[in-house]
PyMOL Python script that loads the backbone (N, CA, C, O; Angstrom):
from pymol import cmd

cmd.read_pdbstr("""\
ATOM      1  N   UNK A   1     -10.601 -11.906   2.006  1.00  0.00           N
ATOM      2  CA  UNK A   1     -11.080 -10.726   0.988  1.00  0.00           C
ATOM      3  C   UNK A   1     -10.884  -9.495   1.730  1.00  0.00           C
ATOM      4  O   UNK A   1     -10.300  -8.577   1.154  1.00  0.00           O
ATOM      5  N   UNK A   2     -11.359  -9.309   3.139  1.00  0.00           N
ATOM      6  CA  UNK A   2     -11.141  -8.134   3.887  1.00  0.00           C
ATOM      7  C   UNK A   2      -9.746  -7.710   4.226  1.00  0.00           C
ATOM      8  O   UNK A   2      -9.271  -6.576   4.289  1.00  0.00           O
ATOM      9  N   UNK A   3      -9.132  -9.021   4.453  1.00  0.00           N
ATOM     10  CA  UNK A   3      -7.463  -8.572   4.566  1.00  0.00           C
ATOM     11  C   UNK A   3      -6.711  -7.803   3.237  1.00  0.00           C
ATOM     12  O   UNK A   3      -5.798  -6.983   3.329  1.00  0.00           O
ATOM     13  N   UNK A   4      -7.309  -8.263   2.048  1.00  0.00           N
ATOM     14  CA  UNK A   4      -6.609  -7.571   0.935  1.00  0.00           C
ATOM     15  C   UNK A   4      -7.274  -6.128   0.583  1.00  0.00           C
ATOM     16  O   UNK A   4      -6.680  -5.272  -0.073  1.00  0.00           O
ATOM     17  N   UNK A   5      -8.554  -5.978   1.095  1.00  0.00           N
ATOM     18  CA  UNK A   5      -8.767  -4.366   0.981  1.00  0.00           C
ATOM     19  C   UNK A   5      -8.055  -3.578   2.278  1.00  0.00           C
ATOM     20  O   UNK A   5      -7.606  -2.441   2.135  1.00  0.00           O
ATOM     21  N   UNK A   6      -8.002  -4.185   3.369  1.00  0.00           N
ATOM     22  CA  UNK A   6      -7.181  -3.782   4.558  1.00  0.00           C
ATOM     23  C   UNK A   6      -5.979  -3.104   4.062  1.00  0.00           C
ATOM     24  O   UNK A   6      -5.637  -1.931   4.214  1.00  0.00           O
ATOM     25  N   UNK A   7      -5.370  -4.120   3.405  1.00  0.00           N
ATOM     26  CA  UNK A   7      -3.842  -3.920   3.266  1.00  0.00           C
ATOM     27  C   UNK A   7      -3.553  -2.820   1.859  1.00  0.00           C
ATOM     28  O   UNK A   7      -2.487  -2.223   1.706  1.00  0.00           O
ATOM     29  N   UNK A   8      -4.662  -2.721   0.970  1.00  0.00           N
ATOM     30  CA  UNK A   8      -4.793  -1.611  -0.065  1.00  0.00           C
ATOM     31  C   UNK A   8      -4.984  -0.161   0.629  1.00  0.00           C
ATOM     32  O   UNK A   8      -4.400   0.857   0.259  1.00  0.00           O
ATOM     33  N   UNK A   9      -5.967  -0.251   1.774  1.00  0.00           N
ATOM     34  CA  UNK A   9      -5.979   1.079   2.262  1.00  0.00           C
ATOM     35  C   UNK A   9      -4.722   1.389   2.718  1.00  0.00           C
ATOM     36  O   UNK A   9      -4.314   2.491   2.350  1.00  0.00           O
ATOM     37  N   UNK A  10      -3.784   0.558   3.605  1.00  0.00           N
ATOM     38  CA  UNK A  10      -2.626   0.545   4.073  1.00  0.00           C
ATOM     39  C   UNK A  10      -1.646   1.389   3.050  1.00  0.00           C
ATOM     40  O   UNK A  10      -1.052   2.445   3.267  1.00  0.00           O
ATOM     41  N   UNK A  11      -1.673   0.621   1.937  1.00  0.00           N
ATOM     42  CA  UNK A  11      -0.736   1.061   0.662  1.00  0.00           C
ATOM     43  C   UNK A  11      -1.138   2.510   0.339  1.00  0.00           C
ATOM     44  O   UNK A  11      -0.270   3.368   0.176  1.00  0.00           O
ATOM     45  N   UNK A  12      -2.299   2.754   0.257  1.00  0.00           N
ATOM     46  CA  UNK A  12      -2.528   4.075  -0.495  1.00  0.00           C
ATOM     47  C   UNK A  12      -2.419   5.130   1.016  1.00  0.00           C
ATOM     48  O   UNK A  12      -2.278   6.336   0.814  1.00  0.00           O
ATOM     49  N   UNK A  13      -2.463   4.821   1.923  1.00  0.00           N
ATOM     50  CA  UNK A  13      -1.860   5.647   3.088  1.00  0.00           C
ATOM     51  C   UNK A  13      -0.675   5.760   2.706  1.00  0.00           C
ATOM     52  O   UNK A  13      -0.415   6.932   2.435  1.00  0.00           O
ATOM     53  N   UNK A  14       0.511   4.780   2.500  1.00  0.00           N
ATOM     54  CA  UNK A  14       1.544   4.860   2.446  1.00  0.00           C
ATOM     55  C   UNK A  14       2.013   5.814   1.181  1.00  0.00           C
ATOM     56  O   UNK A  14       2.997   6.530   1.369  1.00  0.00           O
ATOM     57  N   UNK A  15       1.498   5.845   0.189  1.00  0.00           N
ATOM     58  CA  UNK A  15       1.681   6.644  -0.777  1.00  0.00           C
ATOM     59  C   UNK A  15       1.412   8.446  -0.502  1.00  0.00           C
ATOM     60  O   UNK A  15       1.898   9.368  -1.157  1.00  0.00           O
ATOM     61  N   UNK A  16       0.673   8.510   0.440  1.00  0.00           N
ATOM     62  CA  UNK A  16       0.577   9.806   0.918  1.00  0.00           C
ATOM     63  C   UNK A  16       1.848  10.125   1.965  1.00  0.00           C
ATOM     64  O   UNK A  16       2.270  11.242   2.264  1.00  0.00           O
ATOM     65  N   UNK A  17       2.275   8.994   2.378  1.00  0.00           N
ATOM     66  CA  UNK A  17       3.058   9.123   3.387  1.00  0.00           C
ATOM     67  C   UNK A  17       4.533   9.428   2.412  1.00  0.00           C
ATOM     68  O   UNK A  17       5.336  10.331   2.648  1.00  0.00           O
ATOM     69  N   UNK A  18       4.608   8.672   1.560  1.00  0.00           N
ATOM     70  CA  UNK A  18       5.881   8.738   0.741  1.00  0.00           C
ATOM     71  C   UNK A  18       5.896  10.176   0.109  1.00  0.00           C
ATOM     72  O   UNK A  18       6.939  10.827   0.183  1.00  0.00           O
ATOM     73  N   UNK A  19       4.771  10.710  -0.518  1.00  0.00           N
ATOM     74  CA  UNK A  19       4.949  12.203  -0.914  1.00  0.00           C
ATOM     75  C   UNK A  19       5.173  13.184   0.324  1.00  0.00           C
ATOM     76  O   UNK A  19       6.012  14.076   0.191  1.00  0.00           O
ATOM     77  N   UNK A  20       4.584  13.086   1.322  1.00  0.00           N
ATOM     78  CA  UNK A  20       4.835  14.027   2.425  1.00  0.00           C
ATOM     79  C   UNK A  20       6.389  13.722   2.937  1.00  0.00           C
ATOM     80  O   UNK A  20       7.049  14.643   3.420  1.00  0.00           O
ATOM     81  N   UNK A  21       6.864  12.565   2.825  1.00  0.00           N
ATOM     82  CA  UNK A  21       8.224  12.660   3.186  1.00  0.00           C
ATOM     83  C   UNK A  21       9.079  12.967   2.251  1.00  0.00           C
ATOM     84  O   UNK A  21      10.194  13.233   2.698  1.00  0.00           O
ATOM     85  N   UNK A  22       8.960  13.036   0.996  1.00  0.00           N
ATOM     86  CA  UNK A  22      10.091  13.752  -0.089  1.00  0.00           C
ATOM     87  C   UNK A  22       9.645  14.751  -0.026  1.00  0.00           C
ATOM     88  O   UNK A  22      10.555  15.504  -0.371  1.00  0.00           O
ATOM     89  N   UNK A  23       8.531  15.505   0.267  1.00  0.00           N
ATOM     90  CA  UNK A  23       8.181  17.066   0.451  1.00  0.00           C
ATOM     91  C   UNK A  23       9.067  17.769   1.672  1.00  0.00           C
ATOM     92  O   UNK A  23       9.563  18.890   1.571  1.00  0.00           O
ATOM     93  N   UNK A  24       9.173  16.951   2.792  1.00  0.00           N
ATOM     94  CA  UNK A  24       9.932  17.376   3.855  1.00  0.00           C
ATOM     95  C   UNK A  24      11.375  16.864   3.755  1.00  0.00           C
ATOM     96  O   UNK A  24      12.095  16.985   4.746  1.00  0.00           O
ATOM     97  N   UNK A  25      11.924  16.217   2.464  1.00  0.00           N
ATOM     98  CA  UNK A  25      13.047  15.913   2.391  1.00  0.00           C
ATOM     99  C   UNK A  25      13.594  14.984   3.191  1.00  0.00           C
ATOM    100  O   UNK A  25      14.796  14.859   3.425  1.00  0.00           O
ATOM    101  N   UNK A  26      12.591  14.245   3.666  1.00  0.00           N
ATOM    102  CA  UNK A  26      13.161  13.155   4.628  1.00  0.00           C
ATOM    103  C   UNK A  26      13.322  11.719   3.747  1.00  0.00           C
ATOM    104  O   UNK A  26      12.350  11.034   3.430  1.00  0.00           O
ATOM    105  N   UNK A  27      14.458  11.448   3.471  1.00  0.00           N
ATOM    106  CA  UNK A  27      14.547  10.444   2.322  1.00  0.00           C
ATOM    107  C   UNK A  27      14.746   9.134   2.786  1.00  0.00           C
ATOM    108  O   UNK A  27      14.711   8.217   1.966  1.00  0.00           O
ATOM    109  N   UNK A  28      15.017   8.828   4.367  1.00  0.00           N
ATOM    110  CA  UNK A  28      14.971   7.582   4.815  1.00  0.00           C
ATOM    111  C   UNK A  28      13.468   7.043   5.098  1.00  0.00           C
ATOM    112  O   UNK A  28      13.170   5.864   4.905  1.00  0.00           O
ATOM    113  N   UNK A  29      12.535   8.025   5.579  1.00  0.00           N
ATOM    114  CA  UNK A  29      11.235   7.894   5.662  1.00  0.00           C
ATOM    115  C   UNK A  29      10.458   7.480   4.356  1.00  0.00           C
ATOM    116  O   UNK A  29       9.643   6.564   4.240  1.00  0.00           O
ATOM    117  N   UNK A  30      10.926   8.421   3.340  1.00  0.00           N
ATOM    118  CA  UNK A  30      10.462   8.092   1.936  1.00  0.00           C
ATOM    119  C   UNK A  30      10.600   6.723   1.202  1.00  0.00           C
ATOM    120  O   UNK A  30       9.798   6.064   0.540  1.00  0.00           O
ATOM    121  N   UNK A  31      12.024   6.511   1.589  1.00  0.00           N
ATOM    122  CA  UNK A  31      12.291   4.902   1.196  1.00  0.00           C
ATOM    123  C   UNK A  31      11.651   3.934   1.889  1.00  0.00           C
ATOM    124  O   UNK A  31      11.423   2.908   1.248  1.00  0.00           O
ATOM    125  N   UNK A  32      11.263   3.969   3.127  1.00  0.00           N
ATOM    126  CA  UNK A  32      10.480   2.741   3.735  1.00  0.00           C
ATOM    127  C   UNK A  32       9.105   2.927   3.692  1.00  0.00           C
ATOM    128  O   UNK A  32       8.365   2.030   4.096  1.00  0.00           O
ATOM    129  N   UNK A  33       8.613   4.085   3.210  1.00  0.00           N
ATOM    130  CA  UNK A  33       7.127   4.197   2.705  1.00  0.00           C
ATOM    131  C   UNK A  33       7.084   3.774   1.333  1.00  0.00           C
ATOM    132  O   UNK A  33       6.048   3.319   0.849  1.00  0.00           O
ATOM    133  N   UNK A  34       7.936   3.872   0.807  1.00  0.00           N
ATOM    134  CA  UNK A  34       7.947   3.271  -0.662  1.00  0.00           C
ATOM    135  C   UNK A  34       7.969   2.135  -0.571  1.00  0.00           C
ATOM    136  O   UNK A  34       7.005   1.540  -1.051  1.00  0.00           O
ATOM    137  N   UNK A  35       8.913   1.439  -0.012  1.00  0.00           N
ATOM    138  CA  UNK A  35       8.910   0.157   0.274  1.00  0.00           C
ATOM    139  C   UNK A  35       7.479  -0.499   0.668  1.00  0.00           C
ATOM    140  O   UNK A  35       6.845  -1.295  -0.024  1.00  0.00           O
ATOM    141  N   UNK A  36       7.134  -0.006   1.878  1.00  0.00           N
ATOM    142  CA  UNK A  36       5.497  -0.187   2.144  1.00  0.00           C
ATOM    143  C   UNK A  36       4.507  -0.325   1.244  1.00  0.00           C
ATOM    144  O   UNK A  36       3.603  -1.160   1.267  1.00  0.00           O
ATOM    145  N   UNK A  37       4.748   0.706   0.277  1.00  0.00           N
ATOM    146  CA  UNK A  37       3.786   0.878  -0.873  1.00  0.00           C
ATOM    147  C   UNK A  37       3.973  -0.426  -1.577  1.00  0.00           C
ATOM    148  O   UNK A  37       3.079  -1.268  -1.494  1.00  0.00           O
ATOM    149  N   UNK A  38       5.048  -0.664  -2.255  1.00  0.00           N
ATOM    150  CA  UNK A  38       5.400  -1.653  -2.922  1.00  0.00           C
ATOM    151  C   UNK A  38       4.828  -3.149  -2.260  1.00  0.00           C
ATOM    152  O   UNK A  38       4.045  -3.851  -2.900  1.00  0.00           O
ATOM    153  N   UNK A  39       5.245  -3.466  -1.123  1.00  0.00           N
ATOM    154  CA  UNK A  39       5.079  -4.675  -0.589  1.00  0.00           C
ATOM    155  C   UNK A  39       3.324  -4.846  -0.077  1.00  0.00           C
ATOM    156  O   UNK A  39       2.640  -5.860  -0.215  1.00  0.00           O
ATOM    157  N   UNK A  40       2.989  -3.815   0.399  1.00  0.00           N
ATOM    158  CA  UNK A  40       1.351  -3.950   0.738  1.00  0.00           C
ATOM    159  C   UNK A  40       0.409  -3.639  -0.298  1.00  0.00           C
ATOM    160  O   UNK A  40      -0.816  -3.718  -0.203  1.00  0.00           O
ATOM    161  N   UNK A  41       1.098  -3.269  -1.325  1.00  0.00           N
ATOM    162  CA  UNK A  41       0.084  -2.815  -2.668  1.00  0.00           C
ATOM    163  C   UNK A  41       0.123  -4.295  -3.407  1.00  0.00           C
ATOM    164  O   UNK A  41      -0.910  -4.834  -3.804  1.00  0.00           O
ATOM    165  N   UNK A  42       1.277  -4.819  -3.530  1.00  0.00           N
ATOM    166  CA  UNK A  42       1.401  -6.277  -4.122  1.00  0.00           C
ATOM    167  C   UNK A  42       0.643  -7.220  -3.568  1.00  0.00           C
ATOM    168  O   UNK A  42      -0.095  -8.014  -4.151  1.00  0.00           O
ATOM    169  N   UNK A  43       0.868  -7.100  -2.293  1.00  0.00           N
ATOM    170  CA  UNK A  43      -0.015  -8.234  -1.413  1.00  0.00           C
ATOM    171  C   UNK A  43      -1.380  -8.190  -1.520  1.00  0.00           C
ATOM    172  O   UNK A  43      -1.952  -9.278  -1.582  1.00  0.00           O
ATOM    173  N   UNK A  44      -2.097  -7.100  -1.559  1.00  0.00           N
ATOM    174  CA  UNK A  44      -3.312  -6.683  -1.675  1.00  0.00           C
ATOM    175  C   UNK A  44      -3.965  -6.900  -2.958  1.00  0.00           C
ATOM    176  O   UNK A  44      -5.110  -7.330  -3.104  1.00  0.00           O
ATOM    177  N   UNK A  45      -3.008  -6.512  -4.036  1.00  0.00           N
ATOM    178  CA  UNK A  45      -3.641  -7.015  -5.232  1.00  0.00           C
ATOM    179  C   UNK A  45      -3.603  -8.333  -5.565  1.00  0.00           C
ATOM    180  O   UNK A  45      -4.533  -8.752  -6.254  1.00  0.00           O
ATOM    181  N   UNK A  46      -2.624  -9.186  -5.189  1.00  0.00           N
ATOM    182  CA  UNK A  46      -2.370 -10.545  -5.201  1.00  0.00           C
ATOM    183  C   UNK A  46      -3.698 -11.072  -4.419  1.00  0.00           C
ATOM    184  O   UNK A  46      -4.519 -11.829  -4.937  1.00  0.00           O
ATOM    185  N   UNK A  47      -3.774 -10.629  -3.274  1.00  0.00           N
ATOM    186  CA  UNK A  47      -4.855 -11.256  -2.668  1.00  0.00           C
ATOM    187  C   UNK A  47      -6.160 -11.092  -3.018  1.00  0.00           C
ATOM    188  O   UNK A  47      -6.983 -11.984  -2.809  1.00  0.00           O
ATOM    189  N   UNK A  48      -6.503  -9.835  -3.634  1.00  0.00           N
ATOM    190  CA  UNK A  48      -7.581  -9.639  -4.303  1.00  0.00           C
ATOM    191  C   UNK A  48      -7.866 -10.403  -5.534  1.00  0.00           C
ATOM    192  O   UNK A  48      -8.996 -10.767  -5.857  1.00  0.00           O
ATOM    193  N   UNK A  49      -6.825 -10.621  -6.182  1.00  0.00           N
ATOM    194  CA  UNK A  49      -6.831 -11.267  -7.544  1.00  0.00           C
ATOM    195  C   UNK A  49      -6.975 -12.977  -7.054  1.00  0.00           C
ATOM    196  O   UNK A  49      -7.939 -13.589  -7.513  1.00  0.00           O
ATOM    197  N   UNK A  50      -6.233 -13.544  -6.341  1.00  0.00           N
ATOM    198  CA  UNK A  50      -6.399 -14.869  -6.085  1.00  0.00           C
ATOM    199  C   UNK A  50      -7.804 -15.109  -5.659  1.00  0.00           C
ATOM    200  O   UNK A  50      -8.462 -16.031  -6.140  1.00  0.00           O
ATOM    201  N   UNK A  51      -8.249 -14.332  -4.807  1.00  0.00           N
ATOM    202  CA  UNK A  51      -9.659 -14.642  -4.022  1.00  0.00           C
ATOM    203  C   UNK A  51     -10.620 -14.178  -4.570  1.00  0.00           C
ATOM    204  O   UNK A  51     -11.712 -14.448  -4.071  1.00  0.00           O
ATOM    205  N   UNK A  52     -10.583 -13.415  -5.646  1.00  0.00           N
ATOM    206  CA  UNK A  52     -11.852 -12.826  -6.523  1.00  0.00           C
ATOM    207  C   UNK A  52     -12.310 -11.999  -6.093  1.00  0.00           C
ATOM    208  O   UNK A  52     -12.116 -11.826  -4.890  1.00  0.00           O
ATOM    209  N   UNK A  53     -13.113 -11.098  -6.792  1.00  0.00           N
ATOM    210  CA  UNK A  53     -14.006 -10.144  -6.232  1.00  0.00           C
ATOM    211  C   UNK A  53     -15.339 -10.623  -5.670  1.00  0.00           C
ATOM    212  O   UNK A  53     -15.965 -11.593  -6.099  1.00  0.00           O
ATOM    213  N   UNK A  54     -15.709  -9.821  -4.645  1.00  0.00           N
ATOM    214  CA  UNK A  54     -16.958 -10.542  -3.884  1.00  0.00           C
ATOM    215  C   UNK A  54     -18.140 -10.387  -4.847  1.00  0.00           C
ATOM    216  O   UNK A  54     -18.275  -9.424  -5.602  1.00  0.00           O
ATOM    217  N   UNK A  55     -19.011 -11.456  -4.748  1.00  0.00           N
ATOM    218  CA  UNK A  55     -20.303 -11.835  -5.312  1.00  0.00           C
ATOM    219  C   UNK A  55     -21.251 -11.227  -4.673  1.00  0.00           C
ATOM    220  O   UNK A  55     -21.205 -11.123  -3.447  1.00  0.00           O
ATOM    221  N   UNK A  56     -22.316 -10.702  -5.443  1.00  0.00           N
ATOM    222  CA  UNK A  56     -23.343 -10.154  -4.950  1.00  0.00           C
ATOM    223  C   UNK A  56     -24.733 -10.945  -5.279  1.00  0.00           C
ATOM    224  O   UNK A  56     -25.805 -10.513  -4.855  1.00  0.00           O
TER     225      UNK A  56
END
""", "prot")
cmd.dss("prot")
cmd.show_as("cartoon", "prot")
cmd.util.cbc("prot")
cmd.orient("prot")
């Protein structure tokens, strides 16, 4: 579960990186950041979905 949350944080930071790269017109960096958003976001969502939300 912790891995999913960490990967979600990485995906959120990659979103900020994507927008910053697009603002600076650095399209190669924007492409890599966008791919990172897709990969880390998908991995984190599926990890949280499969292992479930933590019970309290």
